[in-house]
C-alpha positions as protocol buffer text, in pm:
chain_id: "A"
residue {
  index: 1
  type: UNK
  ca { x: 661 y: -1559 z: 2382 }
}
residue {
  index: 2
  type: UNK
  ca { x: 403 y: -1208 z: 2276 }
}
residue {
  index: 3
  type: UNK
  ca { x: 698 y: -997 z: 2211 }
}
residue {
  index: 4
  type: UNK
  ca { x: 858 y: -1272 z: 1973 }
}
residue {
  index: 5
  type: UNK
  ca { x: 530 y: -1240 z: 1720 }
}
residue {
  index: 6
  type: UNK
  ca { x: 518 y: -900 z: 1727 }
}
residue {
  index: 7
  type: UNK
  ca { x: 850 y: -853 z: 1594 }
}
residue {
  index: 8
  type: UNK
  ca { x: 816 y: -1090 z: 1352 }
}
residue {
  index: 9
  type: UNK
  ca { x: 471 y: -911 z: 1282 }
}
residue {
  index: 10
  type: UNK
  ca { x: 716 y: -589 z: 1216 }
}
residue {
  index: 11
  type: UNK
  ca { x: 972 y: -812 z: 1037 }
}
residue {
  index: 12
  type: UNK
  ca { x: 691 y: -881 z: 781 }
}
residue {
  index: 13
  type: UNK
  ca { x: 528 y: -567 z: 671 }
}
residue {
  index: 14
  type: UNK
  ca { x: 802 y: -419 z: 653 }
}
residue {
  index: 15
  type: UNK
  ca { x: 984 y: -692 z: 421 }
}
residue {
  index: 16
  type: UNK
  ca { x: 574 y: -610 z: 295 }
}
residue {
  index: 17
  type: UNK
  ca { x: 650 y: -230 z: 250 }
}
residue {
  index: 18
  type: UNK
  ca { x: 982 y: -321 z: 60 }
}
residue {
  index: 19
  type: UNK
  ca { x: 839 y: -494 z: -168 }
}
residue {
  index: 20
  type: UNK
  ca { x: 506 y: -311 z: -251 }
}
residue {
  index: 21
  type: UNK
  ca { x: 761 y: -28 z: -328 }
}
residue {
  index: 22
  type: UNK
  ca { x: 985 y: -186 z: -551 }
}
residue {
  index: 23
  type: UNK
  ca { x: 589 y: -270 z: -745 }
}
residue {
  index: 24
  type: UNK
  ca { x: 541 y: 76 z: -726 }
}
residue {
  index: 25
  type: UNK
  ca { x: 884 y: 207 z: -903 }
}
residue {
  index: 26
  type: UNK
  ca { x: 833 y: -84 z: -1101 }
}
residue {
  index: 27
  type: UNK
  ca { x: 467 y: -21 z: -1152 }
}
residue {
  index: 28
  type: UNK
  ca { x: 541 y: 328 z: -1237 }
}
residue {
  index: 29
  type: UNK
  ca { x: 863 y: 293 z: -1460 }
}
residue {
  index: 30
  type: UNK
  ca { x: 968 y: 669 z: -1398 }
}
residue {
  index: 31
  type: UNK
  ca { x: 713 y: 874 z: -1565 }
}
residue {
  index: 32
  type: UNK
  ca { x: 444 y: 1071 z: -1360 }
}
residue {
  index: 33
  type: UNK
  ca { x: 163 y: 947 z: -1130 }
}
residue {
  index: 34
  type: UNK
  ca { x: -180 y: 1169 z: -1062 }
}
residue {
  index: 35
  type: UNK
  ca { x: -335 y: 1170 z: -743 }
}
residue {
  index: 36
  type: UNK
  ca { x: -705 y: 1224 z: -744 }
}
residue {
  index: 37
  type: UNK
  ca { x: -944 y: 1214 z: -478 }
}
residue {
  index: 38
  type: UNK
  ca { x: -764 y: 1339 z: -174 }
}
residue {
  index: 39
  type: UNK
  ca { x: -799 y: 1348 z: 225 }
}
residue {
  index: 40
  type: UNK
  ca { x: -771 y: 1298 z: 469 }
}
residue {
  index: 41
  type: UNK
  ca { x: -809 y: 986 z: 601 }
}
residue {
  index: 42
  type: UNK
  ca { x: -996 y: 897 z: 910 }
}
residue {
  index: 43
  type: UNK
  ca { x: -697 y: 947 z: 1163 }
}
residue {
  index: 44
  type: UNK
  ca { x: -656 y: 1272 z: 1024 }
}
residue {
  index: 45
  type: UNK
  ca { x: -225 y: 1176 z: 1046 }
}
residue {
  index: 46
  type: UNK
  ca { x: -209 y: 1048 z: 629 }
}
residue {
  index: 47
  type: UNK
  ca { x: -347 y: 1084 z: 289 }
}
residue {
  index: 48
  type: UNK
  ca { x: -610 y: 916 z: 175 }
}
residue {
  index: 49
  type: UNK
  ca { x: -657 y: 930 z: -289 }
}
residue {
  index: 50
  type: UNK
  ca { x: -661 y: 722 z: -593 }
}
residue {
  index: 51
  type: UNK
  ca { x: -261 y: 723 z: -735 }
}
residue {
  index: 52
  type: UNK
  ca { x: -332 y: 652 z: -1147 }
}
residue {
  index: 53
  type: UNK
  ca { x: 2 y: 578 z: -1319 }
}
residue {
  index: 54
  type: UNK
  ca { x: 60 y: 827 z: -1649 }
}
residue {
  index: 55
  type: UNK
  ca { x: -218 y: 584 z: -1892 }
}
residue {
  index: 56
  type: UNK
  ca { x: -517 y: 557 z: -1636 }
}
residue {
  index: 57
  type: UNK
  ca { x: -404 y: 248 z: -1478 }
}
residue {
  index: 58
  type: UNK
  ca { x: -519 y: 291 z: -1064 }
}
residue {
  index: 59
  type: UNK
  ca { x: -210 y: 223 z: -903 }
}
residue {
  index: 60
  type: UNK
  ca { x: -362 y: 60 z: -625 }
}
residue {
  index: 61
  type: UNK
  ca { x: -565 y: -119 z: -817 }
}
residue {
  index: 62
  type: UNK
  ca { x: -239 y: -338 z: -901 }
}
residue {
  index: 63
  type: UNK
  ca { x: -149 y: -325 z: -639 }
}
residue {
  index: 64
  type: UNK
  ca { x: -395 y: -555 z: -498 }
}
residue {
  index: 65
  type: UNK
  ca { x: -378 y: -769 z: -802 }
}
residue {
  index: 66
  type: UNK
  ca { x: -26 y: -867 z: -708 }
}
residue {
  index: 67
  type: UNK
  ca { x: -118 y: -950 z: -346 }
}
residue {
  index: 68
  type: UNK
  ca { x: 71 y: -645 z: -212 }
}
residue {
  index: 69
  type: UNK
  ca { x: -208 y: -487 z: -74 }
}
residue {
  index: 70
  type: UNK
  ca { x: -610 y: -534 z: 71 }
}
residue {
  index: 71
  type: UNK
  ca { x: -880 y: -257 z: -39 }
}
residue {
  index: 72
  type: UNK
  ca { x: -865 y: 36 z: 124 }
}
residue {
  index: 73
  type: UNK
  ca { x: -1095 y: -69 z: 481 }
}
residue {
  index: 74
  type: UNK
  ca { x: -1048 y: -441 z: 479 }
}
residue {
  index: 75
  type: UNK
  ca { x: -1002 y: -610 z: 771 }
}
residue {
  index: 76
  type: UNK
  ca { x: -594 y: -676 z: 810 }
}
residue {
  index: 77
  type: UNK
  ca { x: -566 y: -1027 z: 879 }
}
residue {
  index: 78
  type: UNK
  ca { x: -201 y: -979 z: 977 }
}
residue {
  index: 79
  type: UNK
  ca { x: -297 y: -797 z: 1216 }
}
residue {
  index: 80
  type: UNK
  ca { x: -509 y: -997 z: 1400 }
}
């Protein structure tokens, strides 16, 4: 039973990742993006940064508004 739940959650995360990637590609429109406030996250293996589209629009804010992301550090209900 637990394995099925793990596989289901992994598939949902993969589908969500694909939707988020497609959204960012469309949002950026093939234009430039800038990274601001770049730092390693608390685990040291990833980079945390603010990503801005060429016109200054925040990519992270757009993902959150579209329901495709949550704020960094927020509870992750799908991992419970």
